[in-house]
PyMOL CGO cylinders between C-alpha atoms (Angstrom):
from pymol import cmd
from pymol.cgo import CYLINDER

trace = [
    CYLINDER, -64.54, -17.14, 15.95, -61.81, -17.96, 17.36, 0.3, 1, 1, 1, 1, 1, 1,
    CYLINDER, -61.81, -17.96, 17.36, -58.09, -17.16, 17.02, 0.3, 1, 1, 1, 1, 1, 1,
    CYLINDER, -58.09, -17.16, 17.02, -56.80, -19.84, 14.79, 0.3, 1, 1, 1, 1, 1, 1,
    CYLINDER, -56.80, -19.84, 14.79, -52.56, -19.52, 17.05, 0.3, 1, 1, 1, 1, 1, 1,
    CYLINDER, -52.56, -19.52, 17.05, -49.93, -20.14, 14.01, 0.3, 1, 1, 1, 1, 1, 1,
    CYLINDER, -49.93, -20.14, 14.01, -48.56, -23.50, 16.16, 0.3, 1, 1, 1, 1, 1, 1,
    CYLINDER, -48.56, -23.50, 16.16, -52.27, -25.09, 14.48, 0.3, 1, 1, 1, 1, 1, 1,
    CYLINDER, -52.27, -25.09, 14.48, -52.47, -23.47, 11.71, 0.3, 1, 1, 1, 1, 1, 1,
    CYLINDER, -52.47, -23.47, 11.71, -48.81, -24.66, 10.48, 0.3, 1, 1, 1, 1, 1, 1,
    CYLINDER, -48.81, -24.66, 10.48, -50.17, -28.59, 12.07, 0.3, 1, 1, 1, 1, 1, 1,
    CYLINDER, -50.17, -28.59, 12.07, -53.11, -28.05, 9.65, 0.3, 1, 1, 1, 1, 1, 1,
    CYLINDER, -53.11, -28.05, 9.65, -50.94, -27.20, 6.63, 0.3, 1, 1, 1, 1, 1, 1,
    CYLINDER, -50.94, -27.20, 6.63, -48.65, -29.41, 7.28, 0.3, 1, 1, 1, 1, 1, 1,
    CYLINDER, -48.65, -29.41, 7.28, -51.48, -32.38, 6.98, 0.3, 1, 1, 1, 1, 1, 1,
    CYLINDER, -51.48, -32.38, 6.98, -52.73, -30.92, 3.98, 0.3, 1, 1, 1, 1, 1, 1,
    CYLINDER, -52.73, -30.92, 3.98, -49.60, -30.28, 2.10, 0.3, 1, 1, 1, 1, 1, 1,
    CYLINDER, -49.60, -30.28, 2.10, -48.33, -33.83, 2.72, 0.3, 1, 1, 1, 1, 1, 1,
    CYLINDER, -48.33, -33.83, 2.72, -52.02, -35.48, 1.61, 0.3, 1, 1, 1, 1, 1, 1,
    CYLINDER, -52.02, -35.48, 1.61, -51.80, -33.53, -1.24, 0.3, 1, 1, 1, 1, 1, 1,
    CYLINDER, -51.80, -33.53, -1.24, -47.89, -35.12, -1.85, 0.3, 1, 1, 1, 1, 1, 1,
    CYLINDER, -47.89, -35.12, -1.85, -49.08, -38.61, -1.28, 0.3, 1, 1, 1, 1, 1, 1,
    CYLINDER, -49.08, -38.61, -1.28, -51.99, -37.85, -3.92, 0.3, 1, 1, 1, 1, 1, 1,
    CYLINDER, -51.99, -37.85, -3.92, -50.72, -36.68, -6.79, 0.3, 1, 1, 1, 1, 1, 1,
    CYLINDER, -50.72, -36.68, -6.79, -51.70, -37.99, -9.44, 0.3, 1, 1, 1, 1, 1, 1,
    CYLINDER, -51.70, -37.99, -9.44, -54.67, -39.39, -8.35, 0.3, 1, 1, 1, 1, 1, 1,
    CYLINDER, -54.67, -39.39, -8.35, -56.72, -38.42, -11.60, 0.3, 1, 1, 1, 1, 1, 1,
    CYLINDER, -56.72, -38.42, -11.60, -55.21, -41.00, -13.20, 0.3, 1, 1, 1, 1, 1, 1,
    CYLINDER, -55.21, -41.00, -13.20, -55.90, -43.49, -9.97, 0.3, 1, 1, 1, 1, 1, 1,
    CYLINDER, -55.90, -43.49, -9.97, -59.75, -43.71, -9.97, 0.3, 1, 1, 1, 1, 1, 1,
    CYLINDER, -59.75, -43.71, -9.97, -59.78, -47.51, -8.64, 0.3, 1, 1, 1, 1, 1, 1,
    CYLINDER, -59.78, -47.51, -8.64, -57.47, -46.30, -5.71, 0.3, 1, 1, 1, 1, 1, 1,
    CYLINDER, -57.47, -46.30, -5.71, -60.20, -44.87, -3.18, 0.3, 1, 1, 1, 1, 1, 1,
    CYLINDER, -60.20, -44.87, -3.18, -58.21, -44.19, -0.10, 0.3, 1, 1, 1, 1, 1, 1,
    CYLINDER, -58.21, -44.19, -0.10, -56.16, -41.47, -2.70, 0.3, 1, 1, 1, 1, 1, 1,
    CYLINDER, -56.16, -41.47, -2.70, -58.97, -40.15, -3.54, 0.3, 1, 1, 1, 1, 1, 1,
    CYLINDER, -58.97, -40.15, -3.54, -60.72, -39.38, -0.27, 0.3, 1, 1, 1, 1, 1, 1,
    CYLINDER, -60.72, -39.38, -0.27, -57.22, -38.02, 1.00, 0.3, 1, 1, 1, 1, 1, 1,
    CYLINDER, -57.22, -38.02, 1.00, -57.21, -36.10, -1.33, 0.3, 1, 1, 1, 1, 1, 1,
    CYLINDER, -57.21, -36.10, -1.33, -60.97, -34.86, -1.26, 0.3, 1, 1, 1, 1, 1, 1,
    CYLINDER, -60.97, -34.86, -1.26, -59.70, -34.34, 2.66, 0.3, 1, 1, 1, 1, 1, 1,
    CYLINDER, -59.70, -34.34, 2.66, -56.71, -32.14, 2.28, 0.3, 1, 1, 1, 1, 1, 1,
    CYLINDER, -56.71, -32.14, 2.28, -59.29, -30.06, 0.14, 0.3, 1, 1, 1, 1, 1, 1,
    CYLINDER, -59.29, -30.06, 0.14, -62.06, -29.86, 2.49, 0.3, 1, 1, 1, 1, 1, 1,
    CYLINDER, -62.06, -29.86, 2.49, -59.07, -28.37, 5.30, 0.3, 1, 1, 1, 1, 1, 1,
    CYLINDER, -59.07, -28.37, 5.30, -58.31, -25.73, 2.68, 0.3, 1, 1, 1, 1, 1, 1,
    CYLINDER, -58.31, -25.73, 2.68, -61.60, -24.56, 1.75, 0.3, 1, 1, 1, 1, 1, 1,
    CYLINDER, -61.60, -24.56, 1.75, -62.25, -24.64, 5.32, 0.3, 1, 1, 1, 1, 1, 1,
    CYLINDER, -62.25, -24.64, 5.32, -59.34, -23.34, 6.33, 0.3, 1, 1, 1, 1, 1, 1,
    CYLINDER, -59.34, -23.34, 6.33, -59.92, -20.14, 3.00, 0.3, 1, 1, 1, 1, 1, 1,
    CYLINDER, -59.92, -20.14, 3.00, -62.99, -19.38, 5.36, 0.3, 1, 1, 1, 1, 1, 1,
    CYLINDER, -62.99, -19.38, 5.36, -61.22, -18.90, 8.32, 0.3, 1, 1, 1, 1, 1, 1,
    CYLINDER, -61.22, -18.90, 8.32, -58.51, -17.62, 7.90, 0.3, 1, 1, 1, 1, 1, 1,
    CYLINDER, -58.51, -17.62, 7.90, -56.99, -15.06, 6.00, 0.3, 1, 1, 1, 1, 1, 1,
    CYLINDER, -56.99, -15.06, 6.00, -55.97, -15.73, 2.23, 0.3, 1, 1, 1, 1, 1, 1,
    CYLINDER, -55.97, -15.73, 2.23, -52.36, -14.91, 2.58, 0.3, 1, 1, 1, 1, 1, 1,
    CYLINDER, -52.36, -14.91, 2.58, -51.75, -17.79, 5.28, 0.3, 1, 1, 1, 1, 1, 1,
    CYLINDER, -51.75, -17.79, 5.28, -53.00, -20.89, 3.03, 0.3, 1, 1, 1, 1, 1, 1,
    CYLINDER, -53.00, -20.89, 3.03, -50.23, -20.03, 0.53, 0.3, 1, 1, 1, 1, 1, 1,
    CYLINDER, -50.23, -20.03, 0.53, -50.51, -20.93, -2.65, 0.3, 1, 1, 1, 1, 1, 1,
    CYLINDER, -50.51, -20.93, -2.65, -53.20, -23.68, -1.05, 0.3, 1, 1, 1, 1, 1, 1,
    CYLINDER, -53.20, -23.68, -1.05, -55.84, -23.45, -3.49, 0.3, 1, 1, 1, 1, 1, 1,
    CYLINDER, -55.84, -23.45, -3.49, -59.13, -25.63, -3.58, 0.3, 1, 1, 1, 1, 1, 1,
    CYLINDER, -59.13, -25.63, -3.58, -59.42, -28.56, -6.65, 0.3, 1, 1, 1, 1, 1, 1,
    CYLINDER, -59.42, -28.56, -6.65, -60.88, -27.92, -9.69, 0.3, 1, 1, 1, 1, 1, 1,
    CYLINDER, -60.88, -27.92, -9.69, -63.97, -28.84, -9.71, 0.3, 1, 1, 1, 1, 1, 1,
    CYLINDER, -63.97, -28.84, -9.71, -64.20, -28.76, -13.47, 0.3, 1, 1, 1, 1, 1, 1,
    CYLINDER, -64.20, -28.76, -13.47, -62.05, -31.89, -13.38, 0.3, 1, 1, 1, 1, 1, 1,
    CYLINDER, -62.05, -31.89, -13.38, -63.40, -34.08, -10.71, 0.3, 1, 1, 1, 1, 1, 1,
    CYLINDER, -63.40, -34.08, -10.71, -67.25, -33.21, -12.42, 0.3, 1, 1, 1, 1, 1, 1,
    CYLINDER, -67.25, -33.21, -12.42, -67.17, -36.69, -14.53, 0.3, 1, 1, 1, 1, 1, 1,
    CYLINDER, -67.17, -36.69, -14.53, -65.68, -38.51, -11.66, 0.3, 1, 1, 1, 1, 1, 1,
    CYLINDER, -65.68, -38.51, -11.66, -68.18, -37.29, -8.71, 0.3, 1, 1, 1, 1, 1, 1,
    CYLINDER, -68.18, -37.29, -8.71, -71.32, -40.36, -9.48, 0.3, 1, 1, 1, 1, 1, 1,
    CYLINDER, -71.32, -40.36, -9.48, -67.84, -43.21, -9.50, 0.3, 1, 1, 1, 1, 1, 1,
    CYLINDER, -67.84, -43.21, -9.50, -67.04, -45.26, -6.20, 0.3, 1, 1, 1, 1, 1, 1,
    CYLINDER, -67.04, -45.26, -6.20, -63.80, -42.72, -6.12, 0.3, 1, 1, 1, 1, 1, 1,
    CYLINDER, -63.80, -42.72, -6.12, -65.28, -39.37, -6.57, 0.3, 1, 1, 1, 1, 1, 1,
    CYLINDER, -65.28, -39.37, -6.57, -67.65, -40.33, -3.94, 0.3, 1, 1, 1, 1, 1, 1,
    CYLINDER, -67.65, -40.33, -3.94, -64.86, -41.07, -1.54, 0.3, 1, 1, 1, 1, 1, 1,
    CYLINDER, -64.86, -41.07, -1.54, -63.57, -37.49, -2.34, 0.3, 1, 1, 1, 1, 1, 1,
    CYLINDER, -63.57, -37.49, -2.34, -67.13, -35.95, -1.61, 0.3, 1, 1, 1, 1, 1, 1,
    CYLINDER, -67.13, -35.95, -1.61, -67.02, -38.23, 1.61, 0.3, 1, 1, 1, 1, 1, 1,
    CYLINDER, -67.02, -38.23, 1.61, -62.91, -36.80, 2.46, 0.3, 1, 1, 1, 1, 1, 1,
    CYLINDER, -62.91, -36.80, 2.46, -63.55, -33.80, 1.28, 0.3, 1, 1, 1, 1, 1, 1,
    CYLINDER, -63.55, -33.80, 1.28, -66.32, -33.30, 3.78, 0.3, 1, 1, 1, 1, 1, 1,
    CYLINDER, -66.32, -33.30, 3.78, -65.09, -34.90, 6.82, 0.3, 1, 1, 1, 1, 1, 1,
    CYLINDER, -65.09, -34.90, 6.82, -62.27, -32.42, 5.97, 0.3, 1, 1, 1, 1, 1, 1,
    CYLINDER, -62.27, -32.42, 5.97, -64.17, -29.29, 6.43, 0.3, 1, 1, 1, 1, 1, 1,
    CYLINDER, -64.17, -29.29, 6.43, -66.10, -30.95, 9.12, 0.3, 1, 1, 1, 1, 1, 1,
    CYLINDER, -66.10, -30.95, 9.12, -62.86, -32.41, 11.46, 0.3, 1, 1, 1, 1, 1, 1,
    CYLINDER, -62.86, -32.41, 11.46, -61.51, -28.91, 10.46, 0.3, 1, 1, 1, 1, 1, 1,
    CYLINDER, -61.51, -28.91, 10.46, -64.16, -26.36, 11.89, 0.3, 1, 1, 1, 1, 1, 1,
    CYLINDER, -64.16, -26.36, 11.89, -63.62, -28.98, 15.25, 0.3, 1, 1, 1, 1, 1, 1,
    CYLINDER, -63.62, -28.98, 15.25, -60.21, -28.62, 15.30, 0.3, 1, 1, 1, 1, 1, 1,
    CYLINDER, -60.21, -28.62, 15.30, -60.20, -25.15, 15.43, 0.3, 1, 1, 1, 1, 1, 1,
    CYLINDER, -60.20, -25.15, 15.43, -63.46, -24.74, 17.45, 0.3, 1, 1, 1, 1, 1, 1,
    CYLINDER, -63.46, -24.74, 17.45, -65.36, -22.91, 14.09, 0.3, 1, 1, 1, 1, 1, 1,
    CYLINDER, -65.36, -22.91, 14.09, -67.74, -25.49, 14.25, 0.3, 1, 1, 1, 1, 1, 1,
    CYLINDER, -67.74, -25.49, 14.25, -70.62, -24.52, 11.47, 0.3, 1, 1, 1, 1, 1, 1,
    CYLINDER, -70.62, -24.52, 11.47, -74.17, -25.28, 12.91, 0.3, 1, 1, 1, 1, 1, 1,
]
cmd.load_cgo(trace, "trace")
């Protein structure tokens, strides 16, 4: 598993933080699929980084609570979230050189 540089990690964490700031209140905005996608993307990044680095390097960043999302997942905005999450995982793996096969 390639070592993740501090510079790359900082860039990824900054992106997570920006996406999460921009998607605050996403649960109250079911009509805005882009916000849901962005939130899912950030969640996918957090999930993937959580597998690749020591937890303390993530700081307070934790995956979204799946119980809050459960009722939304069959709806268009929930599907946008899941697609974003999948892409966030995949692209984080690619960027870090840790692509899962």
